[in-house]
C-alpha positions, 0 to 999 in steps of 0.5 A, spaced: 096 286 623 098 290 629 102 285 632 106 284 625 107 291 624 110 292 631 114 286 630 117 288 623 118 295 627 122 292 632 126 288 627 128 294 623 130 298 629 134 292 632 137 292 625 138 300 625 142 300 631 146 294 629 148 298 623 150 304 627 154 300 632 158 297 627 159 304 623 161 307 630 166 301 631 169 302 624 170 310 626 173 308 632 178 303 628 179 308 623 181 313 629 186 308 631 189 307 624 189 314 623 194 319 626 190 325 625 184 322 628 187 321 635 191 314 635 197 317 637 194 320 643 192 312 645 199 310 644 202 315 649 206 312 654 205 313 661 213 312 663 219 313 659 226 313 661 232 317 659 239 314 659 245 319 660 252 317 663 256 317 669 254 322 675 260 326 674 259 327 667 254 332 663 249 328 660 246 326 667 245 333 669 242 335 663 238 329 662 235 330 669 233 337 666 230 334 660 226 329 664 223 334 668 221 338 662 218 332 659 214 330 665 211 337 666 210 339 659 207 332 656 204 329 662 209 323 661 212 321 667 220 321 665 226 319 669 233 320 667 238 314 669 245 313 669 249 309 664 255 307 661 254 313 656 254 313 648 255 306 646 252 302 652 246 307 651 245 305 644 245 297 645 240 299 651 235 302 646 236 296 641 234 291 647 228 296 648 230 297 655 229 305 654 226 310 650 231 316 649 238 316 650 244 321 650 250 319 645 255 322 641 253 323 633 259 318 631 257 313 636 250 313 633 252 313 626 257 307 628 251 303 631 246 304 626 251 302 620 254 296 624 261 299 624 267 298 629 264 296 636 257 295 633 260 290 627 255 284 627 250 288 631 247 294 628 242 298 631 236 299 627 231 301 631 234 308 634 233 315 630 235 322 632 231 327 636 237 333 635 244 334 636 245 339 642 252 341 643 259 340 641 264 334 644 270 338 641 276 334 639 283 336 642 289 334 640 293 336 646 301 337 647 305 342 650 310 347 647 316 344 649 314 338 645 315 342 638 309 339 635 305 344 631 301 340 626 298 333 625 303 331 621 308 332 626 305 327 630 308 322 626 313 317 630 311 320 636 307 317 642 300 319 642 294 317 646 288 315 642 283 314 648 281 309 653 280 302 649 273 301 646 272 309 647 269 313 641 276 317 641 280 312 638 276 312 631 276 320 631 284 320 632 284 315 626 279 319 621 283 325 623 290 322 621 286 319 615 285 325 612 292 327 613 295 321 609 296 317 616 294 311 620 296 309 627 302 305 624 305 312 623 305 313 630 306 310 637 299 309 639 297 309 646 291 307 649 290 311 655 284 315 658 284 322 658 287 323 666 292 318 664 294 322 657 295 328 661 299 325 666 303 322 661 304 328 657 306 331 664 311 326 665 314 326 658 312 318 657 308 320 651 308 326 647 301 328 645 294 326 646 287 326 642 281 328 647 274 328 645 270 332 650 267 339 651 271 344 653 274 346 657 276 339 659 278 338 666 284 333 665 287 338 660 286 344 665 290 340 670 295 339 665 295 347 663 297 348 671 304 346 670 305 346 662 304 351 656 299 347 653 298 347 645 292 345 642 294 343 635 289 346 629 286 342 623 286 346 617 280 348 613 281 343 607 282 337 612 276 339 616 272 339 609 275 333 607 273 330 614 266 332 614 265 330 607 267 323 608 264 323 615 258 327 616 257 327 623 263 332 624 262 339 625 267 345 625 269 347 632 274 351 635 277 351 642 276 359 644 282 363 646 284 363 653 282 356 654 288 353 658 292 359 657 291 359 649 293 366 646 288 365 640 282 360 638 284 354 635 280 351 629 278 344 630 272 339 629 267 336 634 262 330 634 256 332 638 252 330 644 245 328 641 239 325 643 236 319 640 230 315 641 227 309 640 223 309 633 217 305 636 215 311 640 209 315 635 210 321 631 206 325 636 209 323 642 216 325 639 213 331 637 211 333 644 218 331 647 222 335 642 217 341 642 217 341 650 225 341 650 226 346 645 221 351 648 223 350 655 231 351 654 231 356 659 229 351 665 235 347 663 240 349 669 246 346 667 251 351 663 251 346 657 244 348 656 246 355 653 249 352 647 243 348 645 239 352 640 234 350 635 237 353 629 243 348 630 239 342 632 240 338 625 247 340 624 251 333 624 246 329 626 249 323 621 243 318 622 235 319 620 231 324 624 225 321 627 219 324 624 216 327 630 222 331 631 222 332 624 215 335 624 217 340 629 223 342 626 219 343 619 215 348 623 220 352 625 224 352 619 230 349 621 235 345 616 241 342 617 247 347 615 
């Protein structure tokens, strides 16, 4: 009887241990399935890369600052990489070859919607972290041209940016809200340097330039010419933003290029985008790290980056992790 009782006790203990082990395994599985119980921690990557732009631009040094901040604050090894900027960055994220990237808001919208240069190759795995600072659309000419309004561009030789650039759609959309198309101008496809040189030489009359102000090429022109930046009227700005929500109202400050007064215009914005494959917790930590350590950004553009403006003109879906941070801060699109 004693042996039988011992045997039954042993069986009971073994059965109980198996049940407890199964329950423990179930709890671990539930933790992996439930973000609130720690799954996000297990999904934390060891390394992420931030795609920027060329070394001579703004994206690259900003990306370097962000990479250091993210690494220091989250423990994720982060590296800033040079690239061909916005359009190339969106394609690289689509292919899964990076995690975070800089982009203009309009280019990000074209990518997610499969429009223009992304026709037939829409990017469906990229979401927004936040907008950063304006990329101002400047319609550049000189006092001697006699051009004082967008309508005055009709029949003139006007550069709309280098082939494949994001400037051409900006020009097309601004002309559109003024009841014009590229057929109404003598369109030239020139880089910013070529555009300002053409204005100086008299081979073109005006140029669209999408870039942070002051823009080097336009500053160079202002050294020899009386630069004029064409303003955009408020009703046209409203119409533009209504149809293309990645635009925001902006201005070229007085004193820039020798301007006597500020000029009202619009801007797309530089933004950070992220692979939707990154978890909510990781993107939350990244967003928080950046916006709570902006004092560590050494580039001058860092002063323009403000959490209260982070959702203005985003134009694409915001990653839930970033949205969680902005909800905590009470940030809403204005």
